[in-house]
SEKOL-880071 format. One record per atom (N, C-alpha, C): x, y, z. Coordinates in steps of 0.001 Angstrom, whole numbers, plus 524288, in hexadecimal, padded with zeros to 5 digits. Example, Ala and Ser with C-alpha at 12.3 -4.5 7.8 and 13.67 -1.06 7.14 Angstrom:
833867E9C681E78;8300C7EE6C81E78;833907F31C81E78;832327F73681BA8;835667FBDC81BE4;832648001E81EBE;
! end
This chain:
4DD5D7BC975FEE6;4E3BB7BC096010E;4E2AE7B8F26072D;4DEDE7B9096082E;4DF7C7B79A60F7A;4DBC67B1F160E3A;4D8FD7B13E60B31;4D5917AC2F60859;4DB427A84E606B8;4DD367AA0260364;4E1787A707600C1;4E5BF7A5096075A;4E5BF7A75E608F1;4E9477A6A460E64;4E79B7A2BC6115C;4E0D67A2716121F;4DF3379F2A61444;4DD9A79A32613CA;4DDD879B0B60E2F;4DC0A7957E608F5;4E0BA792AE60ACC;4E67879617608EC;4EB84791AB608AA;4ECB778D5E60D5F;4ECCC78F386119A;4ED8D78CF9616E1;4E7917881661565;4E39D7886B613D0;4E07C7849061541;4E14F7808961093;4E3D97820E60B78;4E41877F7B607D6;4E97D77BEB60A06;4EC5477E8860D0A;4F1D077B3660E0E;4F0A47770261190;4EC7A779CF61615;4EB2B774A661A9C;4E7977718E617AE;4E530771326155B;4E0EA76E05611AC;4E73C769BF6100A;4E9D576A1E60C9C;4EE4C7682F60A50;4F12A764CE60F22;4F1F576789612A1;4F5FC765E761701;4F1227619461999;4ECBA76311618BF;4EA4775C1F61D49;4E8007592561873;4E9747595C614E1;4E5ED7561A61089;4E8F274F95610C6;4E4AB74C8C60FDD;4E5A67482E6104E;4E2E07447260D1F;4E42473FBB60B2F;4E0D173D926061E;4DB0E73BCC60774;4D7C373C586044A;4D03C73C4C6057A;4D08273351604AF;4D4697309D60404;4D4AB72D38602FD;4D7A77292A609F9;4D606727FE609D8;4D9207250F60F85;4DC5D71FFA60EEE;4E0CD71F6D61086;4E3E571A0C611CA;4E317716EE61569;4E2447133E61496;4E32D70DCA617D8;4E7DD70B1D618A6;4E94670AF061D4F;4EF867078761D99;4EFE07043362284;4F09D701AE62238;4F29E6FCB86263B;4F8246FCEF62740;4F9EB6FA3D62B0A;4FF596F83962CB2;500036F2D462FFD;5022D6EF8562F7C;503D76EB5B63380;5072C6ED9D635FF;508646ECDF63C45;50C656ED4063F91;50FD96E8CB63FF3;516A86EA7063FC7;519C66E5C364178;518936E276647B3;5194F6DED0645DB;517166DAC864BB7;512726D68064933;50FDE6D6C8645AE;50D456D41D64728;50E606CDB36458A;50AD86CA2564838;50C6C6C68664862;5090D6C0D4648B6;50A716BB6064759;508846B788646C9;505F66B4A764D70;502366B30D64D00;4FF526AEC36508C;5021B6AA646516E;501216A589655E3;505D96A16B65697;5043569E3565034;500C869D1664CC9;4FE976998764902;4FE6F69CF9644DF;4FE126A1D864429;500926A53F63F58;4FAF26A4DA63B4E;4F8646A74A63DEC;4F1FF6A7A063B7D;4EEA06AC1563BF0;4F3836AF3064051;4F0746B3EB64091;4F70F6B8AE64006;4F4D76BD9164100;4F94E6C191641F8;4F7356C5B764455;4FAFA6C787648E3;4F9476CA9564BD7;4FC3F6D09C64AAD;4F9E66D455649D2;4FCAF6D8A964632;4FA276DEBC6486B;4FD096E2A664839;4FADC6E711648E4;4F90A6EA2664392;4F5716ED5D6427E;4F6506EF6563D03;4F4406F3D763ED9;4F6EE6F8ED63BB6;4F3D56FE7963C40;4F1D3700D8636F7;4EC9B7038E63774;4EAA1703C363416;4E8E1708F5633CA;4E96070CF562F5A;4E85A7117062E0F;4E56171331629B0;4E0C9715CE62B26;4DFED719A66262F;4E1FC71ED0627DC;4E2497227E62059;4E44B72738620CB;4E3F87294861D17;4E4C872FD161C4D;4E549731A361909;4EB38732BD61739;4EBC97339061394;4F15B73672612E5;4F1ED73B5B611EC;4F57773E77611DB;4F641743ED610E9;4F76E7451B60AC8;4F496748DA6090A;4F4AB74AB0602DD;4F63274F7B60382;4F81C7511C5FCE6;4F74F7559D5FD24;4FD2D757785FFB5;4FD6775D6260223;5006A75F186056A;5006A75C8860933;4FED675B0560B92;4FDF4758A7611E2;502D1752B06114F;50517752C760BF2;5081674CB560BF0;50B7B74FD260DEE;50DD57544360E58;513317558B60E79;513E675B4F611C6;5194D75BE46151C;51EEB75826613F4;51FC7754456154E;51B6174F7A61A75;51E9B74D4061C6D;5197B7473661B3E;516BD7478E61616;5137E74463613C0;50F1C7445C616D1;50E017481B61A22;50871748CE61BB6;5073C7441B6215D;502E2745C2622EA;5012E7419F625CA;4FB7F74083623E4;4FA1473980624E6;4F5BA7375562258;4F2367398862889;4EBF87380662720;4E7D473995628CF;4E43F7343C62B04;4E680732EB6305C;4E35572D77630CE;4DEC172DA1632A2;4DA637298662F9D;4D636728FA63068;4D4E37256263510;4D95372151634F1;4D93371C3463851;4DEA371A8963993;4DE3F718E863D09;4E338716766407F;4E2537120F64435;4E5CA70C4D64313;4E4D4708BF6462F;4E819704F764571;4EB9D7034064B3F;4EE317012664CAC;4EB116FC4764DD7;4ECA46F64164CDA;4E9E36F36B65138;4EC0E6EE5965051;4EA646EB2B6552C;4EE146E49065345;4E8646E12C650DE;4EA066DCF864D1B;4E6C36D92D64B00;4E8CC6D558649E8;4E5916D12A64979;4E82C6CBB864895;4E57D6CB0B642B2;4E9866C67764126;4E8136C5D9639F4;4E7846C1CD63925;4E3B06BF7D638AD;4E26F6BA366372D;4E44D6B95F632FF;4E6026B5A96319F;4E77C6B32E62CDF;4E3876AF7E6291D;4E0A26ABF362CF7;4DD806A9CF62968;4D7366ABEF62825;4D5C96B03D62B45;4D2896B39562BA5;4D43E6B9CB6282B;4D8246B93262705;4DAFA6BEC1624C0;4D82A6C4B4627F4;4D7986C48E62C9E;4D48A6C85862D51;4D9A16CB146322D;4D65B6CF6963357;4DAA86D1F76387C;4D6306D28163E27;4D6C36D132641D6;4D4466D2E264796;4D8026D6F1649A8;4D33F6DB3364AA9;4D7746DEE964DC6;4D6846DCA465416;4DB2D6DDE06569A;4DC356DB3665B79;4DD796E01565F91;4DE6C6E51565E42;4DF596EA27660CF;4E1036ED9865CFE;4DDD26F2DB65F3B;4DF446F55B65DEA;4E15B6FA7165F20;4E6266FCC365CEC;4E80F7011F660C1;4E78B706D965F0A;4E4267063965C8E;4E4A570BEB65B67;4E428711AE65ED3;4E4DC7111E663E7;4E3887135566681;4E92271656667D2;4EDED7119D665F5;4F44F711D96662E;4F5A8715B5661BD;4F1DE7142965CFF;4F2E771666656E8;4F2F071CF965912;4EFEA71E8B65B4E;4ED427250265BA3;4F4837259D65DAF;4F7B172333661CF;4FB497252566326;4FFD67264B65F2F;500E7720F265CF0;5059B71DE265A29;5057A71ED2653CA;5001E71F6C6527E;4FED471E1F64D52;4FEAD7182D64BBA;4FD967195564607;4FDED7110B6447D;502E2710D8642A4;507C57133D6422C;50A467105563E33;50DEE70B38640E9;50E8D708E063E69;5109470321642CE;51601703586463A;51931707E664108;51E6570A74645EA;51E5A70CC964A8A;5183870C7364B16;518CA70F66650CE;5154070CC665585;5147C7071E652BB;5123C702EC657F5;517456FDDF657C9;515A46FC1765B53;519066F85165F78;514D26F40B6601C;513B36F0C865D0E;50E5A6EC2665DB8;512516E7F165FA1;5114B6E42466299;512C76E0EF6636A;510CF6DB186640C;50DF66D6C96606E;509E26D3CC65F8F;50C176CDAF660A1;5099D6CA88664A0;50CF96C56B663D0;507326C26366379;5070D6BEF6660D8;502C86BD3C66093;504576B62D6618C;500B36B3DF665AB;501946AE90667D0;4FD516AD23666F9;4FBCB6A64C66452;4F6B36A4BC664AE;4F32D6A9156635D;4EFFF6A8F6667E7;4EB526AB8466799;4EB3C6AE8E66A15;4EF0C6B0F866BBF;4F01E6B87866F0A;4F4316BA2766B8B;4F22E6BF6966D21;4F5566C3856691F;4F65B6C7C066D5A;4FC576C8F966D55;4FE7E6CBFD67267;500B56CF8B66ED1;4FF5A6D4D066FEB;502846DA5B66CCC;503986DF00670ED;5078E6E17766EFD;5090E6E53A6734A;5070F6EABD66EC4;505FE6EEF56709D;506956F35E66CAD;508CE6F75766E3D;50DDD6F91866C1F;50FBA6FFF766EF5;511A770236669F9;511FB7079366960;513A77093B6683C;51A1470A6166763;51B9870AE366282;51FEF70A296631D;5226F70F0B664C1;522177152D665D2;524057168B66915;523D9716E466E93;5259C7190667390;524C87186967876;5218C71A7867953;51CA571A0C67DFB;519C471C0C67D5D;519CC7229867FA9;51EA07213768345;522507274568494;5217972A3568113;523337282867DC0;5253972BC467857;5211472E9667592;51BC7728F3674F9;517C572B6D672AA;5145E72FF167695;516747309D67B7E;513E77340667EB2;5169173AA467D37;51B3C73A4A67C77;51EA173F2B67AA9;51C7474035674DD;51BF073C9467109;519C373E6366CED;5147A7407D66CE9;5108774027671A8;50BB573FEA66FA9;50B7C745AC675CA;510CB746C3675A5;50F9D74D6967B10;50C537504467A73;50C03751EE674D4;507CD7574B673C2;5026B7550D670C4;5021E750026730C;4FC5074DD16718A;4F8EA74B15675B5;4F56C74E556782C;4F4FB74C1767C84;4F029746A367B85;4EC937468367660;4EB6874160676EB;4EE3D73CB4676F9;4F35573DC16738B;4F5D073852672DC;4F788737EA677B8;4FA5F73B1167C84;4FCA473C236804E;4F9337386D68408;4F46E739EF683ED;4F05F736F96873E;4EF1372F45686DF;4F19072ED068176;4F0D272A7567F40;4F461725C4680D9;4FA48728DB68194;4FD9E7257468295;4FD237225668826;4FBB17254E68B74;4FC24721636913E;4F8EB71B4F68EE6;4F29871CFE68E94;4EFA371A3C68DC0;4F16171612689F4;4F4137174C684BC;4F5FD712E468130;4F99271056683C1;4FCF4712F66870C;5012F70FF368802;500DF70C0268BB4;4FB9170E0A68E32;4FACA708D169294;4F66C703ED68F42;4F4907056568C37;4F227701AB68958;4F5B86FEA66874A;4F9AB6FFF168346;4FD6B6FCED6804F;502026F99F683DA;502126FBAB687F4;5065F6F9F768A3F;507AF6F4A068D30;503D26F07C688F4;5010D6EC7768B3F;502C46E83568653;503316E2F568930;502FE6DED968558;4FD6E6DCE968331;4FB006DC2867EEF;4F55E6D9E867ECD;4F5BF6D44567C29;4F13F6D27F67E3F;4F01B6CC8367B1D;4EA8D6CBD167971;4EA656CAFF67626;4E5EA6C9E6672E8;4E45E6C5056711A;4DFEF6C25D673BA;4DE426BC516741D;4DC1D6BBAF66F01;4DC2E6B9F666B2E;4DABC6B9296663F;4D52A6B6C866705;4D4DC6B1E166B05;4CFFB6AEC066BBA;4CC446B31D66D5C;4CDB76B3E667323;4C92C6B7E567626;4C8736BD0B67141;4CCAE6C04F670FF;4CCC36C4CB66E63;4CDB36C9026743B;4CF726C75B67663;4D1876CC5667A73;4D6476CD2467C48;4D7296D1F467CCD;4DC486D45567C8A;4DCE56D550681FE;4E1496D4BB68310;4E3C76D65B6899A;4E97D6D79C68992;4EAC76DB9F68DA3;4F0026DCCC68F4E;4F19E6D7AF691CA;4F6C26D5DE6918C;4F8F26D2DD693FF;4FFB66D50A69774;4FE996D0CE69AF6;504036D15669DA4;5086B6CD7B69A02;50D796D2F4698F5;511346D19A694F2;514A76CB7E696E5;515956CB7569D06;519606C74B69DD9;515B66C2A969E6E;511066C21C69BAD;50E2B6BCCA69B77;510686BAE369742;512586BC8D69185;515136BA8C68D75;519B16BBBA68DA9;51B7C6B6BF68A71;5215C6B80068A6B;523E86B5D86847A;527396B9C86823E;528E46BA7A67CFB;523796BCCE67A70;520D86C18167AC8;51B8C6C32C679BE;520106C81C67526;51C286C5F6671C8;51FA86CA2866C76;523916C99066BBD;525F76C56A66D41;52CAA6C44266BE1;52B966C01B666E5;527026BB9666750;528066B72266377;524D06B8CE66070;523486BA2065C58;51E736B96065A31;51ED86B9486532F;51BF76B77365184;51CD56B5CC64BEC;5195A6BB796486A;51E3D6BE1E646BC;51D716C369643EA;51AE46C24A63E3F;518A56C4E363D95;515276C5DD636D1;517CE6C8BD63297;5194F6C6F362EDF;51C316CC3B62A09;515F06CF83628F9;518206D348629CC;514BF6D83B6284A;512476D7BF62398;516AC6D69561FCD;514C26D7DE61954;510486D4B8619D7;5124A6CE2E61A41;50DE86CAD161ABD;508E66C9E961CB7;509A46CC9E622AD;504756CD4C624CB;501CE6D31A62145;5048F6D7BC61E75;4FFE16DA0061D28;4FD9D6D8F261741;4FFB86D470614C9;4FEB46D1FE60FE5;4F9D16CF55611D4;4F9A46CC2B6172A;4F49C6C939618EE;4F1266CD3B61A69;4F1606D3F561AB9;4ED8F6D77961E63;4EB546D91F61927;4EEBF6D87B6144C;4ED126DC2660F70;4E5F56D8D460FB3;4E56F6D43D6103F;4DFD56D29D60FEF;4DCA86D13161492;4DD3A6D6C4618D6;4D9BE6D6F461BCE;4D8756DAE0619E2;4D1A66DC8261D0C;4CE566DFF861B53;4D1996E4C961DB6;4D2316E9FF61DC3;4D35D6ED0161E62;4D03D6F115623B1;4CA226ED2662416;4C8446F040627F8;4C8F26ED2D62E01;4CB656E7E062B81;4CDFE6E62763131;4D1D26E8186339B;4D5376EC4263095;4D9696EFED63486;4D7A06F4CD635F6;4D29D6F4FD63602;4D0526F9F1637E3;4CF3B6FDAC632AD;4D0EF6FC5562F1B;4D03E7003C62929;4CBB06FFD6626AA;4C6967023F628F5;4C10E7035162699;4C120707DB624EC;4BFEA7060A62011;4BF1570E6661F19;4BB8170FE462103;4B75170E256218F;4B1BF71174623C1;4B2AE712B062992;4B6E97118D62A9F;4B84D7136C63139;4BA977197A62F2A;4BDE971AEB62B35;4BF3571FDA62B6B;4BD9A721CF625E4;4BBCC71F9F621B0;4BB52721CC61CDA;4B4AE7234B61B98;4B4617275B61B28;4AE1772BEC61AB4;4AED372A406158D;4B0DF729C26113F;4B06E7291B60A33;4AB7A7257560916;4A9287267A60652;4A542722AA60312;4A7C171F3660058;4A540719966026C;4A887715786001F;4A892715365FA06;4A69F717B15F621;4A59D719375F024;4AB6571BC55F15D;4AC6B71E9D5F2AB;4B09F721B05F231;4B54371F875F40B;4B53371C7D5F866;4B96971A015F8E6;4BB4F714FA5F4C4;4B8DF713135F396;4B7AA70D795F03A;4B891710B55E969;4B8B0716695EB2C;4BB26718A35E34D;4C1187198C5E613;4C1D971BE65EB5E;4C76071BFB5E9C6;4C9B27161C5EB9D;4C7BB714435EB90;4CC2370DF45EC99;4CB1670AD95E6DB;4C6DA70C565E3EB;4C5A7708B55DEF3;4CA7370C715DA88;4C96E7110D5DCE8;4CD527151C5D772;4D4007165A5D94E;4D3F0712D15DE47;4D91D713115DFD0;4D9E07191A5E27E;4D5EA71BA65E3D2;4D67B722285E506;4D9E8721B65EA92;4D84671C465EE50;4DC3C71E475F14D;4E014719D05F29E;4E3C071C8E5F327;4E84F718245F243;4EAF6715AE5F555;4E8C7713D15F9B2;4E9A27102A5FDF7;4E5CA70C8E5FBE2;4E8FF708BB5FBB7;4E6C2703BC5FAD1;4E416700035FF2C;4E5B67007D604BC;4E3C66FF2D608CB;4DE967005560985;4DE39705EA606A3;4D712708C760835;4D491706F3603AD;4D7387056A5FE8D;4D491703C55FBC4;4D2486FE135FC2E;4D6166FBA75FEE1;4D4176F6F25FF9E;4D0B66F63860454;4D0266F9B160967;4CD326FBB860CFE;4C7276FC4460A14;4C662700C8605BC;4C0BF6FF9260114;4C08A6FBAD6002E;4C5806F79D5FD59;4C1786F2C55FB45;4BF086EFD75FFA9;4C10B6EE7660352;4BEEA6EB736068F;4BA116ED3D60AD3;4BB486F231609CB;4B5906F4E060D88;4B2756F5EA60BB1;4B28F6F72C6070B;4AEB46F93160353;4ADCC6F8355FE54;4B0FC6F5A95FBB5;4B0746F5005F65B;4ADA66EF045F577;4B0086EAE65FB91;4AF986E5F55FB8A;4A9E16E4855FCA9;4A6FC6E9C05FE44;4A2756E80260065;49D466EB295FDC5;49FBF6EB355F832;49AB26EE085F313;498476E9BD5F0CA;494346E91C5EDEC;492506E6F95EB7D;495766E3805E529;4939D6E08C5E431;495E16DEF85DF77;495226E4455DBCE;491636E5605D964;48FE96EA7E5D538;494166EEFC5D7BA;495476EF8E5DB7A;497BF6F4705DE83;49D546F3795DEC6;49FEE6EEFB5DD61;4A54B6EC465DCB3;4A5DD6ED665D72D;4A2466EB435D37D;4A3C86EA275CD18;4A3A16EFE95CB70;4A07D6F3BA5CD9A;4A22E6F8E05CC5D;4A5EA6FCF45CE2A;4A7106FAC35D2BF;4AC2C6FCD65D4EF;4B0F06F9D45CEB0;4B1186F5075CED3;4B49F6F33C5CA87;4B38F6F5FA5C4F5;4AE756F5D85C535;4AE116F9EC5BE30;4B014700225BFA5;4B145702405C4F6;4B2E5705BF5C588;4B8687068A5C36E;4BAF3702DC5C5AA;4C0E17012C5C3FD;4C14C6FF825C031;4BF8C6FE575BF35;4C2036FB415B7C9;4C13C7018A5B5D7;4BCF97056B5B591;4BC92709485B2E1;4C00E70D815B402;4C0B470D225B7DE;4C5DB711A35BADF;4CB32710435B719;4CC4770A4B5B8C0;4D0FD707295B4F3;4D21D709155B033;4CBFE7091C5ADC7;4CB26709155A7FA;4CD2970F525A5C3;4CA2A7137E5A7E5;4CCE0717695A7F8;4D1A671A735A97A;4D555718925ABBD;4D955718135ACBD;4DE0A717445A924;4E2AE71A105A86E;4E56A716FB5A63C;4EBE4717DA5A84F;4EDA7716F05A3DC;4F410716225A52D;4F625714525AC43;4F7D6717585AE05;4FCAF7148B5B279;4F7797154F5B847;4F3AC719BC5B6D1;4F06471A135B93C;4EB477146B5B93C;4E9D8711D95B4E9;4E6EC70EF45B390;4EAF070A115B751;4EFCE708765B4D0;4F3EB704DB5B553;4F29A704915BCEB;4F37C708805BEE9;4F5E0708E05C3E5;4EFB4707CF5C783;4EB5A70AFB5C616;4E57F708935C69F;4E2D8702995C71C;4E6E46FFF35C281;4E4A16FB6D5C2A5;4E7CE6F72C5C585;4EE016FA275C76F;4EF286F60D5CAC5;4ED726F6495CE57;4ED5B6FA3E5D1F9;4EBA96FB8D5D812;4E5F96FA425D70D;4E1A96FB575D520;4DC8A6F9EB5D5D9;4DC0B6F3D35D5B3;4DF4D6EF9A5D3D4;4DDD66EAEB5CF6D;4DCC46E9685D5EB;4DF496E8B65DC01;4DD7A6E4FA5DE5F;4D8D96E6265DFE5;4D7176EB295E08E;4D0D66ECD25E2E6;4CE556EA5F5DF5E;4CE7F6EB1F5D95E;4CCCE6E9B55D668;4C9F36E2675D563;4CE5A6E1655D6ED;4CCE06DACB5D86B;4CA446D9345DD04;4CD7E6DC605DFAD;4C8A36DB6A5E55A;4C3666DCB45E5E4;4C0936DF945E1EF;4BB726E24B5E313;4BAE66DFC15DF38;4BBA76DD405D956;4BA076D95A5D63D;4BA4D6D2DE5D992;4BCAD6D22F5DC84;4BC416CD835E07B;4B7A16CD2E5E3D3;4B5516D2155E3F0;4B0E16D2895E7CC;4AC986D1445E451;4AD426D0CF5DF50;4A7346CF715DCB5;4A6376C99B5DB4A;
! end
């Protein structure tokens, strides 16, 4: 009887702390992205995350909390001609205080010729953040340091690559007369940018063998399309022709063994991946 009483709480604890074995990758573009003067580049703040979703009983009653493996928010410049992202500044120290949800961030950007101006603030007032962190000594100690650091306007010079804080009285109309970017159109462009350029590098937070990640991808065991994209970009695309053909053969055999709705679903959801692998041959 005593053993049963001990085992039951352990089982419940295990269920409550259960998270998916599959990592989900995600990124979101923040409002306020803007064009440079000749509309060849875009300045944008992006939050990137890698996390495990709660499973089983841990999902209830409030949906559960994800377990983060990686969090980052940074300022980038996207080049239309080169179709790539260049990281300008990393705000990960502020992420530790307010998280990565873009609704928690107040980022202002102004892109003028070869100079990028930006101001980063939390949406919540610093004093209010202090009250929220009243019982968290580590966060309380961070707040004065972060406030001093971010209570400035910064300028980044594209030609020199230097970043400096500036006197706000030197510029007129800063952040008020900018050419904003449509986020839907921007996200479409970013679909073709390698996820590694947003900090989402699988080897940084994943210790699974590459073969296992490939299986989870080609058989759609990982439901995250973004994670599957990362596996294709960072692992599958580096394989030789023999290995690529072997993957295609395995996908074809899996499809031929499937039936009904499962077959239709697999064919539909794996088609793009199959074609992308085939294009590498």
